[in-house]
Structure formats: C-alpha cells, structure tokens
N, CA, C and O atoms as a GROMACS GRO file, in nm:
protein
  420
    1MET      N    1   0.102  -0.127   0.009
    1MET     CA    2   0.009   0.009  -0.004
    1MET      C    3   0.093   0.134  -0.031
    1MET      O    4   0.087   0.210  -0.127
    2LEU      N    5   0.191   0.139   0.101
    2LEU     CA    6   0.274   0.210   0.092
    2LEU      C    7   0.332   0.264  -0.024
    2LEU      O    8   0.338   0.380  -0.064
    3ASP      N    9   0.386   0.126  -0.083
    3ASP     CA   10   0.467   0.159  -0.239
    3ASP      C   11   0.389   0.195  -0.306
    3ASP      O   12   0.430   0.291  -0.372
    4SER      N   13   0.251   0.157  -0.336
    4SER     CA   14   0.181   0.216  -0.439
    4SER      C   15   0.160   0.363  -0.440
    4SER      O   16   0.153   0.422  -0.548
    5LEU      N   17   0.150   0.434  -0.313
    5LEU     CA   18   0.150   0.558  -0.299
    5LEU      C   19   0.292   0.645  -0.311
    5LEU      O   20   0.301   0.764  -0.344
    6GLU      N   21   0.388   0.565  -0.279
    6GLU     CA   22   0.493   0.627  -0.306
    6GLU      C   23   0.536   0.627  -0.465
    6GLU      O   24   0.591   0.727  -0.513
    7ARG      N   25   0.511   0.516  -0.541
    7ARG     CA   26   0.515   0.483  -0.696
    7ARG      C   27   0.447   0.600  -0.744
    7ARG      O   28   0.502   0.662  -0.836
    8ASP      N   29   0.324   0.648  -0.693
    8ASP     CA   30   0.252   0.726  -0.805
    8ASP      C   31   0.269   0.907  -0.729
    8ASP      O   32   0.188   1.000  -0.741
    9LYS      N   33   0.376   0.906  -0.669
    9LYS     CA   34   0.408   1.057  -0.621
    9LYS      C   35   0.340   1.123  -0.529
    9LYS      O   36   0.322   1.245  -0.530
   10ALA      N   37   0.279   1.012  -0.410
   10ALA     CA   38   0.202   1.098  -0.312
   10ALA      C   39   0.294   1.175  -0.204
   10ALA      O   40   0.390   1.111  -0.160
   11GLU      N   41   0.281   1.259  -0.174
   11GLU     CA   42   0.379   1.315  -0.045
   11GLU      C   43   0.350   1.308   0.082
   11GLU      O   44   0.233   1.287   0.114
   12GLU      N   45   0.427   1.321   0.159
   12GLU     CA   46   0.411   1.320   0.320
   12GLU      C   47   0.367   1.230   0.357
   12GLU      O   48   0.290   1.246   0.451
   13ILE      N   49   0.384   1.106   0.316
   13ILE     CA   50   0.319   0.956   0.386
   13ILE      C   51   0.370   0.918   0.512
   13ILE      O   52   0.486   0.899   0.550
   14VAL      N   53   0.222   0.906   0.591
   14VAL     CA   54   0.272   0.889   0.736
   14VAL      C   55   0.184   0.749   0.798
   14VAL      O   56   0.062   0.740   0.817
   15PRO      N   57   0.255   0.680   0.814
   15PRO     CA   58   0.152   0.534   0.852
   15PRO      C   59   0.144   0.516   1.010
   15PRO      O   60   0.239   0.476   1.078
   16ILE      N   61   0.029   0.547   1.054
   16ILE     CA   62   0.008   0.552   1.205
   16ILE      C   63  -0.051   0.397   1.235
   16ILE      O   64  -0.135   0.343   1.163
   17PRO      N   65   0.008   0.340   1.349
   17PRO     CA   66  -0.053   0.212   1.383
   17PRO      C   67  -0.178   0.263   1.490
   17PRO      O   68  -0.170   0.362   1.562
   18LEU      N   69  -0.274   0.185   1.483
   18LEU     CA   70  -0.414   0.223   1.583
   18LEU      C   71  -0.429   0.112   1.701
   18LEU      O   72  -0.494   0.123   1.804
   19SER      N   73  -0.359   0.013   1.662
   19SER     CA   74  -0.383  -0.101   1.757
   19SER      C   75  -0.388  -0.041   1.907
   19SER      O   76  -0.324   0.056   1.946
   20GLY      N   77  -0.453  -0.097   1.960
   20GLY     CA   78  -0.482  -0.059   2.117
   20GLY      C   79  -0.537   0.093   2.137
   20GLY      O   80  -0.579   0.127   2.248
   21LYS      N   81  -0.536   0.192   2.018
   21LYS     CA   82  -0.565   0.337   2.017
   21LYS      C   83  -0.746   0.337   1.984
   21LYS      O   84  -0.835   0.403   2.037
   22SER      N   85  -0.750   0.244   1.886
   22SER     CA   86  -0.896   0.266   1.819
   22SER      C   87  -0.931   0.104   1.754
   22SER      O   88  -0.859   0.018   1.702
   23GLU      N   89  -1.072   0.112   1.784
   23GLU     CA   90  -1.118  -0.045   1.706
   23GLU      C   91  -1.142  -0.021   1.557
   23GLU      O   92  -1.178  -0.115   1.486
   24MET      N   93  -1.128   0.077   1.518
   24MET     CA   94  -1.194   0.129   1.389
   24MET      C   95  -1.110   0.056   1.280
   24MET      O   96  -1.159   0.033   1.169
   25ALA      N   97  -0.982   0.020   1.313
   25ALA     CA   98  -0.896  -0.021   1.203
   25ALA      C   99  -0.757  -0.044   1.271
   25ALA      O  100  -0.744  -0.002   1.386
   26ASP      N  101  -0.660  -0.101   1.215
   26ASP     CA  102  -0.520  -0.148   1.289
   26ASP      C  103  -0.429  -0.058   1.248
   26ASP      O  104  -0.326  -0.038   1.313
   27TYR      N  105  -0.458   0.005   1.140
   27TYR     CA  106  -0.353   0.098   1.052
   27TYR      C  107  -0.443   0.230   1.010
   27TYR      O  108  -0.567   0.227   1.010
   28MET      N  109  -0.368   0.343   0.976
   28MET     CA  110  -0.413   0.452   0.949
   28MET      C  111  -0.296   0.522   0.847
   28MET      O  112  -0.180   0.545   0.884
   29VAL      N  113  -0.338   0.546   0.743
   29VAL     CA  114  -0.233   0.599   0.634
   29VAL      C  115  -0.263   0.746   0.581
   29VAL      O  116  -0.362   0.754   0.509
   30ILE      N  117  -0.200   0.853   0.603
   30ILE     CA  118  -0.216   0.992   0.552
   30ILE      C  119  -0.125   1.000   0.462
   30ILE      O  120  -0.009   0.960   0.468
   31ALA      N  121  -0.179   1.051   0.376
   31ALA     CA  122  -0.084   1.100   0.227
   31ALA      C  123  -0.134   1.248   0.173
   31ALA      O  124  -0.240   1.293   0.220
   32SER      N  125  -0.072   1.315   0.090
   32SER     CA  126  -0.102   1.418   0.011
   32SER      C  127  -0.076   1.399  -0.117
   32SER      O  128   0.016   1.330  -0.162
   33GLY      N  129  -0.181   1.481  -0.196
   33GLY     CA  130  -0.182   1.478  -0.358
   33GLY      C  131  -0.150   1.636  -0.346
   33GLY      O  132  -0.183   1.705  -0.248
   34ARG      N  133  -0.075   1.689  -0.471
   34ARG     CA  134  -0.054   1.833  -0.500
   34ARG      C  135  -0.174   1.881  -0.551
   34ARG      O  136  -0.184   2.003  -0.560
   35SER      N  137  -0.281   1.801  -0.594
   35SER     CA  138  -0.395   1.904  -0.654
   35SER      C  139  -0.482   1.783  -0.619
   35SER      O  140  -0.447   1.671  -0.584
   36SER      N  141  -0.642   1.851  -0.642
   36SER     CA  142  -0.756   1.761  -0.631
   36SER      C  143  -0.734   1.655  -0.733
   36SER      O  144  -0.759   1.544  -0.685
   37ARG      N  145  -0.700   1.651  -0.845
   37ARG     CA  146  -0.688   1.577  -0.960
   37ARG      C  147  -0.573   1.479  -0.915
   37ARG      O  148  -0.590   1.362  -0.951
   38GLN      N  149  -0.480   1.501  -0.855
   38GLN     CA  150  -0.374   1.382  -0.823
   38GLN      C  151  -0.433   1.333  -0.711
   38GLN      O  152  -0.435   1.210  -0.713
   39VAL      N  153  -0.479   1.380  -0.618
   39VAL     CA  154  -0.554   1.321  -0.495
   39VAL      C  155  -0.665   1.204  -0.553
   39VAL      O  156  -0.662   1.088  -0.510
   40ILE      N  157  -0.752   1.245  -0.647
   40ILE     CA  158  -0.824   1.140  -0.699
   40ILE      C  159  -0.750   1.011  -0.754
   40ILE      O  160  -0.766   0.891  -0.731
   41ALA      N  161  -0.667   1.075  -0.830
   41ALA     CA  162  -0.608   0.978  -0.939
   41ALA      C  163  -0.511   0.868  -0.836
   41ALA      O  164  -0.509   0.747  -0.862
   42LEU      N  165  -0.444   0.919  -0.735
   42LEU     CA  166  -0.394   0.837  -0.613
   42LEU      C  167  -0.484   0.743  -0.543
   42LEU      O  168  -0.441   0.635  -0.502
   43ALA      N  169  -0.614   0.783  -0.526
   43ALA     CA  170  -0.703   0.690  -0.434
   43ALA      C  171  -0.766   0.614  -0.554
   43ALA      O  172  -0.818   0.510  -0.515
   44GLU      N  173  -0.775   0.627  -0.644
   44GLU     CA  174  -0.833   0.513  -0.755
   44GLU      C  175  -0.707   0.439  -0.818
   44GLU      O  176  -0.730   0.344  -0.894
   45LYS      N  177  -0.592   0.469  -0.796
   45LYS     CA  178  -0.501   0.353  -0.838
   45LYS      C  179  -0.470   0.288  -0.728
   45LYS      O  180  -0.466   0.166  -0.746
   46LEU      N  181  -0.439   0.336  -0.581
   46LEU     CA  182  -0.477   0.263  -0.468
   46LEU      C  183  -0.570   0.159  -0.491
   46LEU      O  184  -0.530   0.043  -0.499
   47SER      N  185  -0.700   0.190  -0.504
   47SER     CA  186  -0.790   0.119  -0.484
   47SER      C  187  -0.806  -0.015  -0.583
   47SER      O  188  -0.847  -0.125  -0.545
   48GLU      N  189  -0.768   0.019  -0.713
   48GLU     CA  190  -0.748  -0.076  -0.831
   48GLU      C  191  -0.614  -0.177  -0.766
   48GLU      O  192  -0.621  -0.300  -0.767
   49ARG      N  193  -0.513  -0.114  -0.719
   49ARG     CA  194  -0.416  -0.221  -0.686
   49ARG      C  195  -0.456  -0.314  -0.572
   49ARG      O  196  -0.416  -0.431  -0.573
   50LEU      N  197  -0.533  -0.267  -0.474
   50LEU     CA  198  -0.557  -0.345  -0.378
   50LEU      C  199  -0.618  -0.458  -0.418
   50LEU      O  200  -0.581  -0.569  -0.378
   51LYS      N  201  -0.732  -0.439  -0.512
   51LYS     CA  202  -0.852  -0.488  -0.561
   51LYS      C  203  -0.780  -0.624  -0.656
   51LYS      O  204  -0.821  -0.739  -0.643
   52ALA      N  205  -0.670  -0.585  -0.748
   52ALA     CA  206  -0.585  -0.679  -0.825
   52ALA      C  207  -0.500  -0.773  -0.742
   52ALA      O  208  -0.508  -0.894  -0.759
   53GLU      N  209  -0.423  -0.722  -0.656
   53GLU     CA  210  -0.350  -0.758  -0.585
   53GLU      C  211  -0.383  -0.819  -0.462
   53GLU      O  212  -0.294  -0.898  -0.429
   54LEU      N  213  -0.476  -0.814  -0.383
   54LEU     CA  214  -0.528  -0.866  -0.277
   54LEU      C  215  -0.650  -0.912  -0.268
   54LEU      O  216  -0.683  -0.968  -0.163
   55GLY      N  217  -0.751  -0.899  -0.382
   55GLY     CA  218  -0.855  -0.946  -0.375
   55GLY      C  219  -0.963  -0.840  -0.296
   55GLY      O  220  -1.083  -0.868  -0.290
   56ARG      N  221  -0.916  -0.728  -0.242
   56ARG     CA  222  -0.998  -0.640  -0.165
   56ARG      C  223  -1.043  -0.518  -0.255
   56ARG      O  224  -0.980  -0.440  -0.326
   57ALA      N  225  -1.193  -0.534  -0.218
   57ALA     CA  226  -1.293  -0.434  -0.260
   57ALA      C  227  -1.308  -0.317  -0.146
   57ALA      O  228  -1.386  -0.336  -0.052
   58CYS      N  229  -1.236  -0.204  -0.158
   58CYS     CA  230  -1.234  -0.098  -0.048
   58CYS      C  231  -1.356   0.012  -0.073
   58CYS      O  232  -1.391   0.041  -0.187
   59ARG      N  233  -1.408   0.061   0.025
   59ARG     CA  234  -1.496   0.143   0.019
   59ARG      C  235  -1.433   0.287  -0.005
   59ARG      O  236  -1.322   0.295   0.047
   60MET      N  237  -1.473   0.402  -0.069
   60MET     CA  238  -1.415   0.518  -0.086
   60MET      C  239  -1.501   0.617  -0.103
   60MET      O  240  -1.604   0.606  -0.170
   61GLU      N  241  -1.455   0.750  -0.024
   61GLU     CA  242  -1.555   0.849   0.009
   61GLU      C  243  -1.450   0.983  -0.046
   61GLU      O  244  -1.327   0.981  -0.052
   62GLY      N  245  -1.522   1.071  -0.074
   62GLY     CA  246  -1.456   1.224  -0.141
   62GLY      C  247  -1.402   1.203  -0.276
   62GLY      O  248  -1.338   1.299  -0.319
   63LYS      N  249  -1.410   1.111  -0.346
   63LYS     CA  250  -1.344   1.149  -0.458
   63LYS      C  251  -1.416   1.206  -0.559
   63LYS      O  252  -1.374   1.209  -0.675
   64ASP      N  253  -1.556   1.265  -0.512
   64ASP     CA  254  -1.606   1.340  -0.622
   64ASP      C  255  -1.558   1.533  -0.618
   64ASP      O  256  -1.580   1.623  -0.700
   65THR      N  257  -1.502   1.532  -0.513
   65THR     CA  258  -1.438   1.679  -0.508
   65THR      C  259  -1.277   1.661  -0.520
   65THR      O  260  -1.210   1.734  -0.594
   66GLY      N  261  -1.223   1.563  -0.444
   66GLY     CA  262  -1.083   1.530  -0.458
   66GLY      C  263  -1.010   1.638  -0.352
   66GLY      O  264  -0.889   1.660  -0.356
   67ASP      N  265  -1.100   1.699  -0.259
   67ASP     CA  266  -1.019   1.757  -0.124
   67ASP      C  267  -0.962   1.671  -0.031
   67ASP      O  268  -0.858   1.705   0.024
   68TRP      N  269  -1.030   1.535   0.003
   68TRP     CA  270  -1.012   1.466   0.105
   68TRP      C  271  -1.079   1.324   0.046
   68TRP      O  272  -1.198   1.316   0.017
   69VAL      N  273  -0.995   1.229   0.034
   69VAL     CA  274  -1.037   1.118  -0.025
   69VAL      C  275  -1.038   1.012   0.091
   69VAL      O  276  -0.934   1.000   0.156
   70LEU      N  277  -1.143   0.937   0.120
   70LEU     CA  278  -1.107   0.824   0.259
   70LEU      C  279  -1.133   0.718   0.173
   70LEU      O  280  -1.228   0.721   0.096
   71ILE      N  281  -1.022   0.583   0.184
   71ILE     CA  282  -1.032   0.454   0.173
   71ILE      C  283  -1.044   0.385   0.273
   71ILE      O  284  -0.963   0.397   0.364
   72ASP      N  285  -1.150   0.297   0.280
   72ASP     CA  286  -1.156   0.214   0.417
   72ASP      C  287  -1.152   0.071   0.353
   72ASP      O  288  -1.238   0.025   0.277
   73CYS      N  289  -1.035   0.004   0.396
   73CYS     CA  290  -1.010  -0.129   0.353
   73CYS      C  291  -1.042  -0.219   0.459
   73CYS      O  292  -1.035  -0.339   0.435
   74GLY      N  293  -1.073  -0.186   0.557
   74GLY     CA  294  -1.131  -0.283   0.668
   74GLY      C  295  -1.018  -0.261   0.808
   74GLY      O  296  -1.049  -0.213   0.917
   75ASP      N  297  -0.885  -0.309   0.769
   75ASP     CA  298  -0.815  -0.332   0.879
   75ASP      C  299  -0.722  -0.188   0.873
   75ASP      O  300  -0.665  -0.144   0.973
   76VAL      N  301  -0.716  -0.124   0.744
   76VAL     CA  302  -0.653  -0.032   0.721
   76VAL      C  303  -0.751   0.100   0.655
   76VAL      O  304  -0.842   0.087   0.574
   77VAL      N  305  -0.712   0.202   0.704
   77VAL     CA  306  -0.785   0.326   0.649
   77VAL      C  307  -0.694   0.430   0.595
   77VAL      O  308  -0.600   0.473   0.663
   78VAL      N  309  -0.718   0.472   0.479
   78VAL     CA  310  -0.632   0.540   0.412
   78VAL      C  311  -0.679   0.699   0.379
   78VAL      O  312  -0.772   0.704   0.298
   79HIS      N  313  -0.639   0.809   0.418
   79HIS     CA  314  -0.666   0.933   0.375
   79HIS      C  315  -0.554   1.016   0.295
   79HIS      O  316  -0.437   1.041   0.325
   80ILE      N  317  -0.630   1.047   0.183
   80ILE     CA  318  -0.549   1.124   0.093
   80ILE      C  319  -0.606   1.287   0.072
   80ILE      O  320  -0.720   1.322   0.041
   81PHE      N  321  -0.512   1.355   0.094
   81PHE     CA  322  -0.570   1.524   0.114
   81PHE      C  323  -0.483   1.594   0.000
   81PHE      O  324  -0.378   1.556  -0.053
   82ARG      N  325  -0.568   1.718  -0.023
   82ARG     CA  326  -0.480   1.830  -0.078
   82ARG      C  327  -0.424   1.866   0.042
   82ARG      O  328  -0.476   1.851   0.152
   83PRO      N  329  -0.286   1.927   0.009
   83PRO     CA  330  -0.212   2.007   0.135
   83PRO      C  331  -0.277   2.085   0.243
   83PRO      O  332  -0.253   2.063   0.362
   84GLU      N  333  -0.365   2.181   0.200
   84GLU     CA  334  -0.467   2.274   0.250
   84GLU      C  335  -0.539   2.198   0.332
   84GLU      O  336  -0.524   2.218   0.452
   85VAL      N  337  -0.617   2.112   0.296
   85VAL     CA  338  -0.713   2.027   0.356
   85VAL      C  339  -0.650   1.969   0.472
   85VAL      O  340  -0.695   1.988   0.584
   86ARG      N  341  -0.527   1.886   0.445
   86ARG     CA  342  -0.470   1.806   0.533
   86ARG      C  343  -0.407   1.917   0.645
   86ARG      O  344  -0.426   1.878   0.760
   87GLU      N  345  -0.348   2.025   0.636
   87GLU     CA  346  -0.322   2.121   0.752
   87GLU      C  347  -0.434   2.155   0.823
   87GLU      O  348  -0.431   2.165   0.946
   88PHE      N  349  -0.567   2.181   0.731
   88PHE     CA  350  -0.663   2.228   0.839
   88PHE      C  351  -0.699   2.141   0.934
   88PHE      O  352  -0.731   2.188   1.042
   89TYR      N  353  -0.701   1.995   0.915
   89TYR     CA  354  -0.784   1.874   0.982
   89TYR      C  355  -0.681   1.823   1.076
   89TYR      O  356  -0.714   1.773   1.184
   90GLN      N  357  -0.514   1.836   1.026
   90GLN     CA  358  -0.417   1.807   1.107
   90GLN      C  359  -0.457   1.642   1.187
   90GLN      O  360  -0.445   1.633   1.309
   91LEU      N  361  -0.494   1.547   1.122
   91LEU     CA  362  -0.519   1.418   1.153
   91LEU      C  363  -0.396   1.328   1.230
   91LEU      O  364  -0.414   1.236   1.310
   92GLU      N  365  -0.280   1.376   1.186
   92GLU     CA  366  -0.161   1.336   1.247
   92GLU      C  367  -0.156   1.386   1.413
   92GLU      O  368  -0.122   1.307   1.501
   93LYS      N  369  -0.182   1.477   1.431
   93LYS     CA  370  -0.172   1.569   1.559
   93LYS      C  371  -0.261   1.478   1.646
   93LYS      O  372  -0.212   1.430   1.748
   94MET      N  373  -0.393   1.450   1.611
   94MET     CA  374  -0.453   1.367   1.683
   94MET      C  375  -0.425   1.255   1.744
   94MET      O  376  -0.427   1.231   1.865
   95TRP      N  377  -0.390   1.166   1.631
   95TRP     CA  378  -0.348   1.056   1.648
   95TRP      C  379  -0.213   1.012   1.704
   95TRP      O  380  -0.197   0.919   1.783
   96LEU      N  381  -0.112   1.095   1.649
   96LEU     CA  382   0.065   1.090   1.718
   96LEU      C  383   0.085   1.237   1.781
   96LEU      O  384   0.164   1.317   1.732
   97PRO      N  385  -0.001   1.269   1.904
   97PRO     CA  386   0.008   1.381   1.947
   97PRO      C  387   0.164   1.428   2.006
   97PRO      O  388   0.210   1.543   2.003
   98GLY      N  389   0.215   1.334   2.046
   98GLY     CA  390   0.353   1.365   2.106
   98GLY      C  391   0.465   1.336   2.002
   98GLY      O  392   0.578   1.323   2.049
   99ASP      N  393   0.453   1.326   1.894
   99ASP     CA  394   0.554   1.266   1.795
   99ASP      C  395   0.602   1.398   1.677
   99ASP      O  396   0.549   1.418   1.568
  100PRO      N  397   0.724   1.480   1.740
  100PRO     CA  398   0.760   1.581   1.673
  100PRO      C  399   0.785   1.541   1.498
  100PRO      O  400   0.776   1.636   1.421
  101ALA      N  401   0.807   1.443   1.456
  101ALA     CA  402   0.828   1.402   1.327
  101ALA      C  403   0.711   1.447   1.240
  101ALA      O  404   0.728   1.480   1.123
  102THR      N  405   0.585   1.449   1.304
  102THR     CA  406   0.440   1.473   1.240
  102THR      C  407   0.389   1.609   1.280
  102THR      O  408   0.274   1.638   1.248
  103SER      N  409   0.468   1.701   1.352
  103SER     CA  410   0.403   1.818   1.390
  103SER      C  411   0.457   1.905   1.281
  103SER      O  412   0.562   1.884   1.220
  104ARG      N  413   0.373   2.008   1.262
  104ARG     CA  414   0.381   2.123   1.126
  104ARG      C  415   0.351   2.268   1.205
  104ARG      O  416   0.268   2.285   1.295
  105THR      N  417   0.419   2.344   1.160
  105THR     CA  418   0.376   2.469   1.191
  105THR      C  419   0.286   2.544   1.104
  105THR      O  420   0.250   2.657   1.137
   0.00000   0.00000   0.00000
C-alpha cells in the first residue's frame, strides 16, 4: 500500500498504527497529493491495486471533490488530502500528539 502511494508520487506519507488506540482499524495512512486531480488519481490507483493484488474491494468516499478521499479497507484506513485540507484537519496531531516528526507549523 505504501509502495503504491510512493510510486504514484504521493507526498508526506505517514503510517499510523492504531492497535490499542482504536477499534476502527489496525492502521491509518495519511498522504497528500498536490492537487484535487492527483488526490483522485492516487485514490483510484490504490483502490485498483488493492483489488487486483489482494482481492480486496475497498470503500471510497470524497472522490467527487478530491479535497480529501477516504479509502476504507477494513483493517487499514487511508486518507489522501490536498495539502491545505490536510493542514486544516491535522489528523497526525490527533493520532500522534507527541511525535515531533509529524508536527507541522
């Protein structure tokens, strides 16, 4: 999954382990695309690869606008944002509050 995002030029990819923190998933991945168009393309490619390679059909929300696409694969949830939207919501700070590597100003 991370390889797919890296291959397609996603930016600032942050995997977050959720075991023991949440029952919604085991991992969350947060990444950025430079534009709405790239966010949508990243989400579509990732979803296609997961289906082809793992036989997993993932649910996707937000693809119409491309500001923030959520891909729910069951044990892994992927958020792909435009940079401005990612900065506004700051999910990394919510899930990794003490990690200076994910803190942004």
